[in-house]
Steps between C-alpha positions, in 0.01 A plus 500: 500500500363498143287800390282516193438847349150568362291791401244611757149453360334825391762718664829642400817331621620154570514276802735215598340177626667230708330185340572292809259716697209475262205315648269497193436667164162596368367627155377864532297701260653623175866429427586463871573236756486520880796364694445420873739489790272370777247787539697753291401532125693656220359539154757458212468529121477184302271200446481227773720266294764766432523597867516144621771417242700800607475413872590133441784568256323308222492614141224749447215359287441685172156610433350314197518699177158615385347279219552663161209479264561468140261664261635286210287202403643159582561279195 
């Protein structure tokens, strides 16, 4: 059995999830994502893409760097 350790959303502590038992994943409010096991729901920390990447063993996507505005005139 493979377990993925994640931080529980909005609460102290961590949880271990068996990705083979996940029925679906849904975006939640804020920086959280809901993971469902049938009727059971667990909220974990992370964006939808981060959580799915972790559950599938894929490389976690990097958030795009914020655009930097230059105050110098362009020549």
